[in-house]
N, C-alpha and C positions, 0 to 999 in steps of 0.2 A: 635761320628758319624764316620763311616768308609769312608775313602778317599783313592783313588788310586793316588799314586805319579808317575809322568812321568819324563823321562829323559829330563832335560832342557839344553839348549845350554849354554856352558861355554865360548866358544870363538866364534868369528864372523864366522869362517869357519867350525866349528864343525858340522858334520852331524851324527856321530855315536861314540860310546865309548864301551869299554870292562869293565864289572864289575870285578874289581880285587879282592876286599875283602869286606865282610859284617862285620861291627863292632857290629851289633846287630843281634839277632836271634828272630824268632817268639816267642812272649810272653814277650820279653824284653821291658821295659819302657824306654823313653828317654825324655830329656828336649830340649827346643829350643836351637839350636846351637851345640848340641852334634852331633858327626859324626855318620851317619847311614851306609854309604858305601863309597867305594873308586872306582873311575873310571880312566881309562887310555885312552887318545886319542893319535893321532899320534904325538902330540906336548907336552903333559903334563900329569902327574898323579895328580889327585886332590881328596881331601876328599869332600863328599857332606854332608852338615849339615841338621839336622832336621829343618823344617820351624816352628815348634811349639812343644808343649808337647803331649805325647800320648804313644801308645803301638804299636809295630810292630806286625801286624796280619799275614801277608803272604808275602813271597818273591816270586816275579813273574819272576825275572831275576837272576838266580843263578850265583855264581862266575864263571868266564870264558865266560859268555854270551856276545856276540856282539849285541848291541841294537842301534836303531836309535833314534835321537832326537824325542821326543814325544811318544815313546813307554812306556808302563807301566813297572814300576820297582818294586813297592811293594804296599801293602795295609796297611794302618795304621788306628788306632782308635784314633781320637783326643779327647782331653779333653774339646773341645769347646761345649757349649750347643746348638749351632745352625748349 
């Protein structure tokens, strides 16, 4: 099932972040807990882990993009049957 992942708030005051690096490319598979991408806020740089297993289908926020909390980051195809 294709799912769009959104930028989630990592700190209480975080409103936006910059996509610093993508650890996966479209077509790459990943397991739960693997790093998908890295973000930078005004206070911290943090790796964002995959919430489950699947395949990265499309990157919607390329490296260097400034995005707001709740914005779409990527599309994944999950291994979940529902």
